[in-house]
N, CA, C and O atoms as a Tripos MOL2 file, in Angstrom:
@<TRIPOS>MOLECULE
protein
  248   247    62     0     0
PROTEIN
NO_CHARGES

@<TRIPOS>ATOM
      1 N        -174.9120  -25.8190   66.4700 N.3       1 MET1
      2 CA       -175.0590  -24.5050   65.3380 C.3       1 MET1
      3 C        -174.5790  -23.3180   65.8600 C.2       1 MET1
      4 O        -174.4350  -23.1840   67.0750 O.2       1 MET1
      5 N        -174.3460  -22.5380   65.1550 N.am      2 SER2
      6 CA       -172.1800  -21.7510   64.9930 C.3       2 SER2
      7 C        -173.5010  -20.4600   64.3730 C.2       2 SER2
      8 O        -174.2780  -20.2310   63.4460 O.2       2 SER2
      9 N        -173.0020  -19.9280   65.6880 N.am      3 ARG3
     10 CA       -173.0740  -18.3690   66.2340 C.3       3 ARG3
     11 C        -172.7620  -17.5930   65.5970 C.2       3 ARG3
     12 O        -171.5670  -17.7210   65.3290 O.2       3 ARG3
     13 N        -173.2580  -16.6610   65.0940 N.am      4 MET4
     14 CA       -173.0570  -14.8050   64.0350 C.3       4 MET4
     15 C        -171.6560  -14.3330   64.2860 C.2       4 MET4
     16 O        -171.3250  -13.9070   65.3920 O.2       4 MET4
     17 N        -171.2350  -14.3690   63.7670 N.am      5 TYR5
     18 CA       -169.7130  -13.5700   64.5390 C.3       5 TYR5
     19 C        -169.8930  -12.2770   63.6710 C.2       5 TYR5
     20 O        -170.2740  -12.6540   62.5630 O.2       5 TYR5
     21 N        -169.7980  -11.1340   63.6990 N.am      6 ARG6
     22 CA       -169.6640   -9.3530   63.4810 C.3       6 ARG6
     23 C        -168.2330   -9.7870   62.7690 C.2       6 ARG6
     24 O        -168.0950   -9.3240   61.6370 O.2       6 ARG6
     25 N        -167.0530  -10.6790   63.3060 N.am      7 TYR7
     26 CA       -165.8540  -10.0130   62.1010 C.3       7 TYR7
     27 C        -165.4100  -11.2850   61.1980 C.2       7 TYR7
     28 O        -164.2440  -11.4820   60.8560 O.2       7 TYR7
     29 N        -166.5410  -12.1480   60.8510 N.am      8 ARG8
     30 CA       -166.5540  -13.4190   60.3380 C.3       8 ARG8
     31 C        -167.1090  -12.5090   59.2800 C.2       8 ARG8
     32 O        -166.3740  -11.5590   59.5500 O.2       8 ARG8
     33 N        -167.7870  -12.0990   58.3550 N.am      9 LEU9
     34 CA       -168.0680  -11.5700   57.6610 C.3       9 LEU9
     35 C        -167.2860  -10.6010   56.8180 C.2       9 LEU9
     36 O        -166.3090   -9.9690   57.2200 O.2       9 LEU9
     37 N        -167.9460  -10.5270   55.2800 N.am     10 PRO10
     38 CA       -167.6820   -9.4420   54.1330 C.3      10 PRO10
     39 C        -167.0020   -8.3200   54.8860 C.2      10 PRO10
     40 O        -167.7840   -8.2660   55.8360 O.2      10 PRO10
     41 N        -166.2590   -7.5500   55.0920 N.am     11 PRO11
     42 CA       -166.2090   -5.6410   54.9590 C.3      11 PRO11
     43 C        -166.9880   -5.2170   54.2620 C.2      11 PRO11
     44 O        -167.0730   -4.1400   54.8530 O.2      11 PRO11
     45 N        -167.6370   -5.1250   53.5110 N.am     12 TRP12
     46 CA       -168.8250   -4.3610   53.0740 C.3      12 TRP12
     47 C        -169.5900   -4.7520   54.2780 C.2      12 TRP12
     48 O        -169.3460   -4.0920   55.2880 O.2      12 TRP12
     49 N        -170.5070   -5.7390   54.3720 N.am     13 CYS13
     50 CA       -170.9480   -5.4360   56.0520 C.3      13 CYS13
     51 C        -171.2330   -6.1590   56.8090 C.2      13 CYS13
     52 O        -172.2910   -6.7410   57.0460 O.2      13 CYS13
     53 N        -169.8270   -6.1730   57.4600 N.am     14 ARG14
     54 CA       -169.3620   -5.3600   58.1750 C.3      14 ARG14
     55 C        -169.6350   -3.7490   58.2070 C.2      14 ARG14
     56 O        -170.0350   -3.6400   59.3660 O.2      14 ARG14
     57 N        -169.6590   -2.8360   57.8270 N.am     15 HIS15
     58 CA       -169.4300   -1.5350   57.0710 C.3      15 HIS15
     59 C        -171.1680   -1.1360   57.9050 C.2      15 HIS15
     60 O        -171.5840   -0.4860   58.8650 O.2      15 HIS15
     61 N        -171.7940   -2.1260   56.6490 N.am     16 TRP16
     62 CA       -173.4320   -2.1070   56.9930 C.3      16 TRP16
     63 C        -173.8840   -1.8740   58.0840 C.2      16 TRP16
     64 O        -174.7920   -1.1010   58.3920 O.2      16 TRP16
     65 N        -172.9740   -2.8500   59.0050 N.am     17 LEU17
     66 CA       -173.5500   -3.3480   60.1500 C.3      17 LEU17
     67 C        -173.1530   -2.1630   61.0400 C.2      17 LEU17
     68 O        -173.6310   -1.8710   62.1360 O.2      17 LEU17
     69 N        -172.1700   -1.5300   60.3450 N.am     18 TYR18
     70 CA       -171.9640   -0.7570   61.2970 C.3      18 TYR18
     71 C        -172.9180    0.8570   61.3620 C.2      18 TYR18
     72 O        -173.0100    1.6270   62.3180 O.2      18 TYR18
     73 N        -173.5330    0.9750   59.9800 N.am     19 VAL19
     74 CA       -173.6980    2.1860   59.6810 C.3      19 VAL19
     75 C        -175.2210    2.2730   60.5360 C.2      19 VAL19
     76 O        -175.5490    3.1220   61.3650 O.2      19 VAL19
     77 N        -176.0770    1.0070   59.9960 N.am     20 ILE20
     78 CA       -177.1880    1.1570   60.6660 C.3      20 ILE20
     79 C        -177.4000    0.7150   62.2830 C.2      20 ILE20
     80 O        -178.4360    1.0490   62.8580 O.2      20 ILE20
     81 N        -176.2280   -0.1500   63.0580 N.am     21 GLU21
     82 CA       -176.6270    0.2320   64.3100 C.3      21 GLU21
     83 C        -175.9880    1.9720   65.0770 C.2      21 GLU21
     84 O        -176.0440    2.2540   66.2740 O.2      21 GLU21
     85 N        -175.5280    2.7210   64.1540 N.am     22 LYS22
     86 CA       -174.8030    3.8210   64.5420 C.3      22 LYS22
     87 C        -176.7100    4.8840   64.2400 C.2      22 LYS22
     88 O        -176.6530    5.9230   64.8990 O.2      22 LYS22
     89 N        -177.6230    4.8030   63.7380 N.am     23 ALA23
     90 CA       -178.8140    4.8070   62.6860 C.3      23 ALA23
     91 C        -179.7810    5.1920   63.2720 C.2      23 ALA23
     92 O        -180.5290    6.1500   63.0760 O.2      23 ALA23
     93 N        -179.7410    3.8090   64.5920 N.am     24 THR24
     94 CA       -181.0310    3.0220   64.6410 C.3      24 THR24
     95 C        -181.8000    4.1920   65.8170 C.2      24 THR24
     96 O        -183.0010    4.4600   65.8140 O.2      24 THR24
     97 N        -180.6710    4.8280   66.8660 N.am     25 LEU25
     98 CA       -181.0290    5.7000   67.9670 C.3      25 LEU25
     99 C        -181.5410    6.7260   66.9500 C.2      25 LEU25
    100 O        -182.5700    7.0420   67.5480 O.2      25 LEU25
    101 N        -181.5510    7.4460   65.8700 N.am     26 PRO26
    102 CA       -182.0290    9.2540   66.1170 C.3      26 PRO26
    103 C        -182.9150    8.5200   65.5370 C.2      26 PRO26
    104 O        -184.0330    8.9930   65.7410 O.2      26 PRO26
    105 N        -182.9550    7.0020   64.5170 N.am     27 ILE27
    106 CA       -184.6780    6.7380   63.8820 C.3      27 ILE27
    107 C        -185.8110    6.4230   64.8390 C.2      27 ILE27
    108 O        -187.0140    6.6360   64.6880 O.2      27 ILE27
    109 N        -185.2180    5.9140   65.7760 N.am     28 CYS28
    110 CA       -185.6490    5.6830   67.6150 C.3      28 CYS28
    111 C        -186.7740    6.9960   67.8610 C.2      28 CYS28
    112 O        -187.9450    6.8740   68.2200 O.2      28 CYS28
    113 N        -186.1360    8.1070   67.5930 N.am     29 ILE29
    114 CA       -185.8500    9.0360   68.7420 C.3      29 ILE29
    115 C        -186.6770    9.9580   67.6770 C.2      29 ILE29
    116 O        -187.6240   10.6010   68.1310 O.2      29 ILE29
    117 N        -186.3300   10.0730   66.0860 N.am     30 TYR30
    118 CA       -187.9610   10.4310   64.8330 C.3      30 TYR30
    119 C        -188.9680   10.2470   65.4840 C.2      30 TYR30
    120 O        -189.4220   11.0390   66.3100 O.2      30 TYR30
    121 N        -189.5840    8.8200   65.0850 N.am     31 GLN31
    122 CA       -190.4370    7.5740   65.5830 C.3      31 GLN31
    123 C        -191.6710    8.1520   66.4930 C.2      31 GLN31
    124 O        -192.8970    8.2360   66.4110 O.2      31 GLN31
    125 N        -190.2340    8.6320   67.7530 N.am     32 LEU32
    126 CA       -191.5010    8.0940   69.5870 C.3      32 LEU32
    127 C        -191.5450    9.7570   68.6110 C.2      32 LEU32
    128 O        -191.9680    9.5000   67.4840 O.2      32 LEU32
    129 N        -191.3250   10.8320   68.7170 N.am     33 ILE33
    130 CA       -191.9870   12.1990   68.5260 C.3      33 ILE33
    131 C        -193.0750   12.3390   67.5230 C.2      33 ILE33
    132 O        -193.8790   13.2630   67.6400 O.2      33 ILE33
    133 N        -193.1750   11.3130   66.3450 N.am     34 ARG34
    134 CA       -193.8000   10.4700   65.3940 C.3      34 ARG34
    135 C        -195.3510   10.4340   66.2600 C.2      34 ARG34
    136 O        -196.3720   11.1080   66.3940 O.2      34 ARG34
    137 N        -194.7600    9.2110   66.7010 N.am     35 THR35
    138 CA       -196.0210    8.6890   67.2450 C.3      35 THR35
    139 C        -196.8950    9.1140   68.6810 C.2      35 THR35
    140 O        -197.9620    8.7580   69.1810 O.2      35 THR35
    141 N        -195.8090   10.0770   69.0350 N.am     36 VAL36
    142 CA       -196.4920   11.0270   70.4390 C.3      36 VAL36
    143 C        -197.3950   12.1050   69.6320 C.2      36 VAL36
    144 O        -198.4800   12.5200   70.0380 O.2      36 VAL36
    145 N        -196.7680   12.4880   68.4220 N.am     37 ILE37
    146 CA       -198.0110   13.7150   67.5200 C.3      37 ILE37
    147 C        -198.6300   12.9760   66.9590 C.2      37 ILE37
    148 O        -199.6720   13.3090   67.5240 O.2      37 ILE37
    149 N        -199.0520   11.9510   66.0770 N.am     38 PHE38
    150 CA       -199.8470   10.8310   64.7410 C.3      38 PHE38
    151 C        -199.5200    9.6930   65.6020 C.2      38 PHE38
    152 O        -198.5120    9.0400   65.3300 O.2      38 PHE38
    153 N        -200.5370    9.2440   67.0100 N.am     39 PRO39
    154 CA       -200.4310    8.0500   67.3050 C.3      39 PRO39
    155 C        -201.2800    6.4190   65.9850 C.2      39 PRO39
    156 O        -202.4530    6.1760   66.2700 O.2      39 PRO39
    157 N        -200.9170    5.8840   65.2590 N.am     40 THR40
    158 CA       -201.7500    5.1830   64.1440 C.3      40 THR40
    159 C        -201.0790    3.9810   64.7460 C.2      40 THR40
    160 O        -200.4510    4.0240   65.8050 O.2      40 THR40
    161 N        -201.2500    2.8860   64.0000 N.am     41 THR41
    162 CA       -200.5820    1.6380   64.8590 C.3      41 THR41
    163 C        -200.2060    1.3230   64.3870 C.2      41 THR41
    164 O        -199.6890    0.3520   64.9400 O.2      41 THR41
    165 N        -199.7290    1.4100   62.7090 N.am     42 LEU42
    166 CA       -198.4230    1.3940   62.1330 C.3      42 LEU42
    167 C        -197.2960    2.5110   62.2940 C.2      42 LEU42
    168 O        -196.2580    2.6190   61.6420 O.2      42 LEU42
    169 N        -197.7620    3.3030   63.3190 N.am     43 ASP43
    170 CA       -196.2280    4.6460   63.9590 C.3      43 ASP43
    171 C        -195.8140    3.4290   65.6680 C.2      43 ASP43
    172 O        -194.9680    3.3750   66.5610 O.2      43 ASP43
    173 N        -196.6310    2.9430   65.3810 N.am     44 VAL44
    174 CA       -196.4480    1.9300   67.5090 C.3      44 VAL44
    175 C        -195.9210    1.1620   67.2640 C.2      44 VAL44
    176 O        -194.9880    0.8890   68.0200 O.2      44 VAL44
    177 N        -196.1530    0.2820   66.0390 N.am     45 LEU45
    178 CA       -195.9580   -1.2650   65.6540 C.3      45 LEU45
    179 C        -193.9780   -0.5990   64.7030 C.2      45 LEU45
    180 O        -192.9850   -1.2980   64.9100 O.2      45 LEU45
    181 N        -193.8730    0.5650   63.9060 N.am     46 LEU46
    182 CA       -192.4050    0.6780   63.6890 C.3      46 LEU46
    183 C        -191.6560    0.8920   65.0710 C.2      46 LEU46
    184 O        -190.7120    0.1510   65.3450 O.2      46 LEU46
    185 N        -192.0770    1.9420   65.9940 N.am     47 LEU47
    186 CA       -191.4810    1.8000   66.6220 C.3      47 LEU47
    187 C        -191.0090    1.0360   68.0500 C.2      47 LEU47
    188 O        -190.1600    1.4700   68.8290 O.2      47 LEU47
    189 N        -191.9300   -0.4630   68.2230 N.am     48 GLY48
    190 CA       -191.9060   -1.1680   68.4540 C.3      48 GLY48
    191 C        -190.1810   -2.0300   68.0480 C.2      48 GLY48
    192 O        -189.1940   -2.3950   68.6860 O.2      48 GLY48
    193 N        -190.6740   -2.0250   66.5320 N.am     49 VAL49
    194 CA       -189.1250   -2.5580   65.7220 C.3      49 VAL49
    195 C        -188.0950   -1.9770   66.0080 C.2      49 VAL49
    196 O        -186.9360   -2.3880   66.0660 O.2      49 VAL49
    197 N        -188.6130   -0.8120   66.2260 N.am     50 CYS50
    198 CA       -187.1160    0.5990   66.1190 C.3      50 CYS50
    199 C        -186.4710   -0.0660   67.1870 C.2      50 CYS50
    200 O        -185.4410   -0.7220   67.0320 O.2      50 CYS50
    201 N        -187.2730    0.1460   68.6810 N.am     51 ILE51
    202 CA       -186.5640   -0.2640   69.3390 C.3      51 ILE51
    203 C        -185.8670   -1.7190   69.7510 C.2      51 ILE51
    204 O        -184.7770   -1.7730   70.3200 O.2      51 ILE51
    205 N        -186.5280   -2.7080   69.4420 N.am     52 GLY52
    206 CA       -186.2090   -4.0780   69.9050 C.3      52 GLY52
    207 C        -184.9180   -4.0870   68.6100 C.2      52 GLY52
    208 O        -183.9650   -4.7780   68.9720 O.2      52 GLY52
    209 N        -184.7190   -3.4250   67.1370 N.am     53 LEU53
    210 CA       -183.4350   -3.7530   66.6040 C.3      53 LEU53
    211 C        -182.6240   -2.4630   67.5090 C.2      53 LEU53
    212 O        -182.3120   -3.0540   68.5430 O.2      53 LEU53
    213 N        -182.3290   -1.6080   67.5930 N.am     54 HIS54
    214 CA       -181.7160   -0.7740   68.7500 C.3      54 HIS54
    215 C        -181.1190   -1.7400   70.0450 C.2      54 HIS54
    216 O        -179.9020   -1.7680   70.2270 O.2      54 HIS54
    217 N        -181.7590   -2.2900   70.6620 N.am     55 LEU55
    218 CA       -181.8160   -2.7710   72.3210 C.3      55 LEU55
    219 C        -180.7600   -4.9780   71.3040 C.2      55 LEU55
    220 O        -179.9110   -5.7990   71.6500 O.2      55 LEU55
    221 N        -181.3720   -4.8280   70.5200 N.am     56 ALA56
    222 CA       -180.6390   -6.1520   69.7940 C.3      56 ALA56
    223 C        -178.8570   -5.7980   69.4440 C.2      56 ALA56
    224 O        -177.9180   -6.5940   69.4780 O.2      56 ALA56
    225 N        -178.8510   -4.9860   69.2630 N.am     57 PHE57
    226 CA       -177.3770   -3.8610   68.8800 C.3      57 PHE57
    227 C        -177.0930   -3.6720   69.8200 C.2      57 PHE57
    228 O        -175.9510   -4.1090   69.9610 O.2      57 PHE57
    229 N        -177.5250   -3.1390   70.8800 N.am     58 ARG58
    230 CA       -176.8080   -2.8790   72.4840 C.3      58 ARG58
    231 C        -176.4080   -4.3660   73.2420 C.2      58 ARG58
    232 O        -175.6090   -4.3420   74.1780 O.2      58 ARG58
    233 N        -176.7960   -5.2010   72.9470 N.am     59 VAL59
    234 CA       -176.3850   -5.7550   74.0960 C.3      59 VAL59
    235 C        -175.8820   -7.0210   72.7970 C.2      59 VAL59
    236 O        -175.9110   -8.2500   72.7300 O.2      59 VAL59
    237 N        -175.4960   -6.0370   72.0120 N.am     60 LYS60
    238 CA       -174.2640   -7.4650   71.1260 C.3      60 LYS60
    239 C        -175.5770   -9.3600   70.5420 C.2      60 LYS60
    240 O        -175.1510  -10.5080   70.4250 O.2      60 LYS60
    241 N        -176.4180   -9.0820   70.4270 N.am     61 TRP61
    242 CA       -177.2100  -10.2390   69.6520 C.3      61 TRP61
    243 C        -176.8740  -10.1200   68.5020 C.2      61 TRP61
    244 O        -176.7250  -11.1700   67.8770 O.2      61 TRP61
    245 N        -176.6190   -8.7560   67.7560 N.am     62 ILE62
    246 CA       -176.3740   -8.6320   66.0160 C.3      62 ILE62
    247 C        -174.9950   -7.9470   65.6580 C.2      62 ILE62
    248 O        -174.6730   -7.7860   64.4810 O.2      62 ILE62
@<TRIPOS>BOND
     1     1     2 1
     2     2     3 1
     3     3     4 2
     4     3     5 am
     5     5     6 1
     6     6     7 1
     7     7     8 2
     8     7     9 am
     9     9    10 1
    10    10    11 1
    11    11    12 2
    12    11    13 am
    13    13    14 1
    14    14    15 1
    15    15    16 2
    16    15    17 am
    17    17    18 1
    18    18    19 1
    19    19    20 2
    20    19    21 am
    21    21    22 1
    22    22    23 1
    23    23    24 2
    24    23    25 am
    25    25    26 1
    26    26    27 1
    27    27    28 2
    28    27    29 am
    29    29    30 1
    30    30    31 1
    31    31    32 2
    32    31    33 am
    33    33    34 1
    34    34    35 1
    35    35    36 2
    36    35    37 am
    37    37    38 1
    38    38    39 1
    39    39    40 2
    40    39    41 am
    41    41    42 1
    42    42    43 1
    43    43    44 2
    44    43    45 am
    45    45    46 1
    46    46    47 1
    47    47    48 2
    48    47    49 am
    49    49    50 1
    50    50    51 1
    51    51    52 2
    52    51    53 am
    53    53    54 1
    54    54    55 1
    55    55    56 2
    56    55    57 am
    57    57    58 1
    58    58    59 1
    59    59    60 2
    60    59    61 am
    61    61    62 1
    62    62    63 1
    63    63    64 2
    64    63    65 am
    65    65    66 1
    66    66    67 1
    67    67    68 2
    68    67    69 am
    69    69    70 1
    70    70    71 1
    71    71    72 2
    72    71    73 am
    73    73    74 1
    74    74    75 1
    75    75    76 2
    76    75    77 am
    77    77    78 1
    78    78    79 1
    79    79    80 2
    80    79    81 am
    81    81    82 1
    82    82    83 1
    83    83    84 2
    84    83    85 am
    85    85    86 1
    86    86    87 1
    87    87    88 2
    88    87    89 am
    89    89    90 1
    90    90    91 1
    91    91    92 2
    92    91    93 am
    93    93    94 1
    94    94    95 1
    95    95    96 2
    96    95    97 am
    97    97    98 1
    98    98    99 1
    99    99   100 2
   100    99   101 am
   101   101   102 1
   102   102   103 1
   103   103   104 2
   104   103   105 am
   105   105   106 1
   106   106   107 1
   107   107   108 2
   108   107   109 am
   109   109   110 1
   110   110   111 1
   111   111   112 2
   112   111   113 am
   113   113   114 1
   114   114   115 1
   115   115   116 2
   116   115   117 am
   117   117   118 1
   118   118   119 1
   119   119   120 2
   120   119   121 am
   121   121   122 1
   122   122   123 1
   123   123   124 2
   124   123   125 am
   125   125   126 1
   126   126   127 1
   127   127   128 2
   128   127   129 am
   129   129   130 1
   130   130   131 1
   131   131   132 2
   132   131   133 am
   133   133   134 1
   134   134   135 1
   135   135   136 2
   136   135   137 am
   137   137   138 1
   138   138   139 1
   139   139   140 2
   140   139   141 am
   141   141   142 1
   142   142   143 1
   143   143   144 2
   144   143   145 am
   145   145   146 1
   146   146   147 1
   147   147   148 2
   148   147   149 am
   149   149   150 1
   150   150   151 1
   151   151   152 2
   152   151   153 am
   153   153   154 1
   154   154   155 1
   155   155   156 2
   156   155   157 am
   157   157   158 1
   158   158   159 1
   159   159   160 2
   160   159   161 am
   161   161   162 1
   162   162   163 1
   163   163   164 2
   164   163   165 am
   165   165   166 1
   166   166   167 1
   167   167   168 2
   168   167   169 am
   169   169   170 1
   170   170   171 1
   171   171   172 2
   172   171   173 am
   173   173   174 1
   174   174   175 1
   175   175   176 2
   176   175   177 am
   177   177   178 1
   178   178   179 1
   179   179   180 2
   180   179   181 am
   181   181   182 1
   182   182   183 1
   183   183   184 2
   184   183   185 am
   185   185   186 1
   186   186   187 1
   187   187   188 2
   188   187   189 am
   189   189   190 1
   190   190   191 1
   191   191   192 2
   192   191   193 am
   193   193   194 1
   194   194   195 1
   195   195   196 2
   196   195   197 am
   197   197   198 1
   198   198   199 1
   199   199   200 2
   200   199   201 am
   201   201   202 1
   202   202   203 1
   203   203   204 2
   204   203   205 am
   205   205   206 1
   206   206   207 1
   207   207   208 2
   208   207   209 am
   209   209   210 1
   210   210   211 1
   211   211   212 2
   212   211   213 am
   213   213   214 1
   214   214   215 1
   215   215   216 2
   216   215   217 am
   217   217   218 1
   218   218   219 1
   219   219   220 2
   220   219   221 am
   221   221   222 1
   222   222   223 1
   223   223   224 2
   224   223   225 am
   225   225   226 1
   226   226   227 1
   227   227   228 2
   228   227   229 am
   229   229   230 1
   230   230   231 1
   231   231   232 2
   232   231   233 am
   233   233   234 1
   234   234   235 1
   235   235   236 2
   236   235   237 am
   237   237   238 1
   238   238   239 1
   239   239   240 2
   240   239   241 am
   241   241   242 1
   242   242   243 1
   243   243   244 2
   244   243   245 am
   245   245   246 1
   246   246   247 1
   247   247   248 2
@<TRIPOS>SUBSTRUCTURE
     1 MET1         2 RESIDUE 1 A MET
     2 SER2         6 RESIDUE 1 A SER
     3 ARG3        10 RESIDUE 1 A ARG
     4 MET4        14 RESIDUE 1 A MET
     5 TYR5        18 RESIDUE 1 A TYR
     6 ARG6        22 RESIDUE 1 A ARG
     7 TYR7        26 RESIDUE 1 A TYR
     8 ARG8        30 RESIDUE 1 A ARG
     9 LEU9        34 RESIDUE 1 A LEU
    10 PRO10       38 RESIDUE 1 A PRO
    11 PRO11       42 RESIDUE 1 A PRO
    12 TRP12       46 RESIDUE 1 A TRP
    13 CYS13       50 RESIDUE 1 A CYS
    14 ARG14       54 RESIDUE 1 A ARG
    15 HIS15       58 RESIDUE 1 A HIS
    16 TRP16       62 RESIDUE 1 A TRP
    17 LEU17       66 RESIDUE 1 A LEU
    18 TYR18       70 RESIDUE 1 A TYR
    19 VAL19       74 RESIDUE 1 A VAL
    20 ILE20       78 RESIDUE 1 A ILE
    21 GLU21       82 RESIDUE 1 A GLU
    22 LYS22       86 RESIDUE 1 A LYS
    23 ALA23       90 RESIDUE 1 A ALA
    24 THR24       94 RESIDUE 1 A THR
    25 LEU25       98 RESIDUE 1 A LEU
    26 PRO26      102 RESIDUE 1 A PRO
    27 ILE27      106 RESIDUE 1 A ILE
    28 CYS28      110 RESIDUE 1 A CYS
    29 ILE29      114 RESIDUE 1 A ILE
    30 TYR30      118 RESIDUE 1 A TYR
    31 GLN31      122 RESIDUE 1 A GLN
    32 LEU32      126 RESIDUE 1 A LEU
    33 ILE33      130 RESIDUE 1 A ILE
    34 ARG34      134 RESIDUE 1 A ARG
    35 THR35      138 RESIDUE 1 A THR
    36 VAL36      142 RESIDUE 1 A VAL
    37 ILE37      146 RESIDUE 1 A ILE
    38 PHE38      150 RESIDUE 1 A PHE
    39 PRO39      154 RESIDUE 1 A PRO
    40 THR40      158 RESIDUE 1 A THR
    41 THR41      162 RESIDUE 1 A THR
    42 LEU42      166 RESIDUE 1 A LEU
    43 ASP43      170 RESIDUE 1 A ASP
    44 VAL44      174 RESIDUE 1 A VAL
    45 LEU45      178 RESIDUE 1 A LEU
    46 LEU46      182 RESIDUE 1 A LEU
    47 LEU47      186 RESIDUE 1 A LEU
    48 GLY48      190 RESIDUE 1 A GLY
    49 VAL49      194 RESIDUE 1 A VAL
    50 CYS50      198 RESIDUE 1 A CYS
    51 ILE51      202 RESIDUE 1 A ILE
    52 GLY52      206 RESIDUE 1 A GLY
    53 LEU53      210 RESIDUE 1 A LEU
    54 HIS54      214 RESIDUE 1 A HIS
    55 LEU55      218 RESIDUE 1 A LEU
    56 ALA56      222 RESIDUE 1 A ALA
    57 PHE57      226 RESIDUE 1 A PHE
    58 ARG58      230 RESIDUE 1 A ARG
    59 VAL59      234 RESIDUE 1 A VAL
    60 LYS60      238 RESIDUE 1 A LYS
    61 TRP61      242 RESIDUE 1 A TRP
    62 ILE62      246 RESIDUE 1 A ILE
């Protein structure tokens, strides 16, 4: 099974991965503030997904 390498992707796809990678931290911070002010189940789930996505980029899983 071959591992997904970022540099094998087309240039437009690599660009979008870079944009998403840089945007996850501000989105996580916004979602954290929103969850602290208006805690709902959906906000907590979105925060968990956002943190998981940010960590996946951080440890180079994506």
